[in-house]
MARGUMI-977382 format. One line per field, with one value per residue (C-alpha): residue number from 0; residue in one letter; x, y, z. Coordinates in steps of 0.5 Angstrom, whole numbers, plus 500, padded with zeros to 3 digits. Example, Ala and Ser with C-alpha at 12.3 -4.5 7.8 and 13.67 -1.06 7.14 Angstrom:
k: c(0	1)
r: c(A	S)
xx: c(525	527)
yy: c(491	498)
zz: c(516	514)
***
This chain:
k: c(0	1	2	3	4	5	6	7	8	9	10	11	12	13	14	15	16	17	18	19	20	21	22	23	24	25	26	27	28	29	30	31	32	33	34	35	36	37	38	39	40	41	42	43	44	45	46	47	48	49	50	51	52	53	54	55	56	57	58	59	60	61	62	63	64	65	66	67	68	69	70	71	72	73	74	75	76	77	78	79	80	81	82	83	84	85	86	87	88	89	90	91	92	93	94	95	96	97	98	99	100	101	102	103	104	105	106	107	108	109	110	111	112	113	114	115	116	117	118	119	120	121	122	123	124	125	126	127	128	129	130	131	132	133	134	135	136	137	138	139	140	141	142	143	144	145	146	147	148	149	150	151	152	153	154	155	156	157	158	159	160	161	162	163	164	165	166	167	168	169	170	171	172	173	174	175	176	177	178	179	180	181	182	183	184	185	186	187	188	189	190	191	192	193	194	195	196	197	198	199	200	201	202	203	204	205	206	207	208	209	210	211	212	213	214	215	216	217	218	219	220	221	222	223	224	225	226	227	228	229	230	231	232	233	234	235	236	237	238	239	240	241	242	243	244	245	246	247	248	249	250	251	252	253	254	255	256	257	258	259	260	261	262	263	264	265	266	267	268	269	270	271	272	273	274	275	276	277	278	279	280	281	282	283	284	285	286	287	288	289	290)
r: c(X	X	X	X	X	X	X	X	X	X	X	X	X	X	X	X	X	X	X	X	X	X	X	X	X	X	X	X	X	X	X	X	X	X	X	X	X	X	X	X	X	X	X	X	X	X	X	X	X	X	X	X	X	X	X	X	X	X	X	X	X	X	X	X	X	X	X	X	X	X	X	X	X	X	X	X	X	X	X	X	X	X	X	X	X	X	X	X	X	X	X	X	X	X	X	X	X	X	X	X	X	X	X	X	X	X	X	X	X	X	X	X	X	X	X	X	X	X	X	X	X	X	X	X	X	X	X	X	X	X	X	X	X	X	X	X	X	X	X	X	X	X	X	X	X	X	X	X	X	X	X	X	X	X	X	X	X	X	X	X	X	X	X	X	X	X	X	X	X	X	X	X	X	X	X	X	X	X	X	X	X	X	X	X	X	X	X	X	X	X	X	X	X	X	X	X	X	X	X	X	X	X	X	X	X	X	X	X	X	X	X	X	X	X	X	X	X	X	X	X	X	X	X	X	X	X	X	X	X	X	X	X	X	X	X	X	X	X	X	X	X	X	X	X	X	X	X	X	X	X	X	X	X	X	X	X	X	X	X	X	X	X	X	X	X	X	X	X	X	X	X	X	X	X	X	X	X	X	X	X	X	X	X	X	X	X	X	X	X	X	X)
xx: c(806	808	806	808	812	814	809	812	809	804	808	814	811	808	802	801	795	796	803	807	813	818	819	827	829	825	829	835	833	831	838	842	838	840	847	848	844	848	855	853	852	858	862	859	861	869	868	867	862	856	854	860	857	852	856	860	854	852	858	859	852	851	858	856	850	853	859	854	850	857	859	853	852	859	859	852	853	849	843	843	845	841	838	837	836	837	843	838	835	842	839	833	836	829	828	834	841	846	853	855	863	862	858	862	869	866	863	869	874	869	868	875	877	871	874	881	879	875	881	878	881	879	881	876	871	872	871	865	862	864	857	853	854	852	846	844	845	840	835	836	836	828	828	830	824	819	822	822	829	835	833	836	834	828	826	820	822	817	820	821	820	814	816	811	812	814	820	822	828	825	829	825	818	815	818	814	818	825	831	830	837	835	833	839	843	839	840	847	848	845	850	856	853	854	861	864	861	864	871	871	869	874	880	885	886	889	884	880	881	874	872	877	873	866	869	872	866	861	864	865	857	857	861	855	849	852	853	846	843	841	840	845	852	859	863	870	871	866	865	861	864	862	864	871	870	868	875	879	876	876	883	885	881	885	891	890	888	894	899	896	895	902	906	902	903	910	911	908	913	918	916	915	922	925	922	916	911	903	904	908	903	897	901	902	895	892	888	885	877	874	867)
yy: c(539	535	540	535	529	524	518	511	506	500	495	493	491	494	491	491	487	480	481	483	486	487	495	494	490	494	500	497	494	501	504	499	500	508	507	502	507	513	509	507	514	516	511	512	519	517	513	506	501	502	494	493	496	491	486	488	489	482	480	486	487	480	480	487	485	478	483	488	482	479	485	486	479	479	485	484	477	477	478	471	467	464	467	473	470	464	463	462	469	471	469	474	480	483	484	489	489	491	494	499	498	490	492	497	493	487	490	494	488	484	489	491	484	483	490	487	481	485	489	496	501	501	508	510	506	508	515	513	509	514	519	513	509	515	515	508	509	515	511	504	508	509	501	503	507	502	497	502	502	507	512	516	519	521	528	533	536	537	532	527	520	516	509	504	501	494	497	502	500	498	504	509	505	512	516	516	520	520	523	520	518	514	521	524	519	519	527	526	521	526	531	527	526	533	533	528	532	539	536	532	539	543	539	535	528	522	517	513	518	520	514	516	523	519	515	521	525	519	517	525	525	518	519	524	520	514	517	519	512	508	501	496	496	494	500	501	506	512	510	505	500	504	510	508	505	511	515	509	510	517	518	512	516	522	519	516	522	526	520	518	526	528	523	525	532	531	527	533	538	533	533	540	541	537	540	535	538	537	530	528	532	528	522	523	525	520	516	523	523	528	532)
zz: c(545	539	533	527	526	521	521	520	515	519	515	511	505	499	496	488	487	489	490	496	496	501	501	504	498	493	496	495	488	486	489	485	478	479	481	474	470	472	472	465	463	466	463	456	456	457	451	455	453	458	457	461	467	467	467	473	476	476	480	484	487	489	492	496	499	501	504	507	511	513	516	520	522	525	528	531	532	539	535	532	537	543	547	543	537	532	527	521	522	519	512	513	510	508	516	515	517	512	513	508	510	508	502	499	500	497	491	489	490	486	481	480	479	473	470	470	466	461	460	463	466	473	475	470	473	480	478	474	480	486	485	483	490	495	490	491	499	499	496	500	506	505	506	514	514	512	517	523	524	524	528	534	540	542	540	540	533	528	524	529	527	530	532	534	541	538	535	540	545	552	555	551	551	553	548	541	536	535	531	523	522	516	513	515	512	506	505	507	501	496	499	498	490	490	493	488	482	484	486	479	476	480	481	477	480	478	476	481	486	486	490	495	495	496	502	505	505	506	513	515	515	518	524	526	524	527	534	534	534	540	537	539	537	540	543	544	549	548	541	537	533	526	529	529	522	520	523	520	513	513	515	510	504	505	506	499	496	498	497	490	487	490	486	480	481	482	476	472	475	473	466	465	468	463	458	457	452	452	450	456	460	457	458	466	466	462	467	470	469	465	467)
***
């Protein structure tokens, strides 16, 4: 017997007077706003111009959304080709379908390029944005809730998510409540924010390393939530494509952390061995972020 459950909204739109706002897009917009606000504040604490963050966001955010959509369309192309769908549906971003991998990659690349043209320290900016990205994701995931997507296997747990018949996979037509994967991911994203901030305070890392910390922490949790999903996805062996992506990104992020910070540690040790004073050590560590 179902004791409790999480109800899904009957519509993916929010009505404000005569206006109708797509909840999916609103959640993404709120996530972007929060990320820009947090990143600007962190950059200002490091002596940077917070206005630069807004300038970067003007270019990086659209690039990130485009990259996220392209990743989704390319990896789930069957959904946009006959007989399952229509190519023009690829433009309907409000219906959901953004791949975080393509979004982060495109946003970071474009953002770094804009920062370099402005003469900014890219490593410092990477450290500033590291906790802001998972915060944006935590907020944006609630757009999946309004679209009744991103849920997992049927469950009788008290926090099971009720899904309308129109949104249930045919094989689970008789089930009513499902694992709320969107909620698990949102909560894990908030945990990633905390992980990045704790690492920042407790460890001396080379500038830019916090972005790799974010990537490793996020993909660790994403592997498990992805494994529970039941929506269509390409599979390679026993795992979904995004599971493999999580594994690759996780390993790459850890390798980056080890290699980059080992070289920085070696440089500090060499400076100390040759009699380098505090000034030399500060030079080696100049790009390290501060709390």
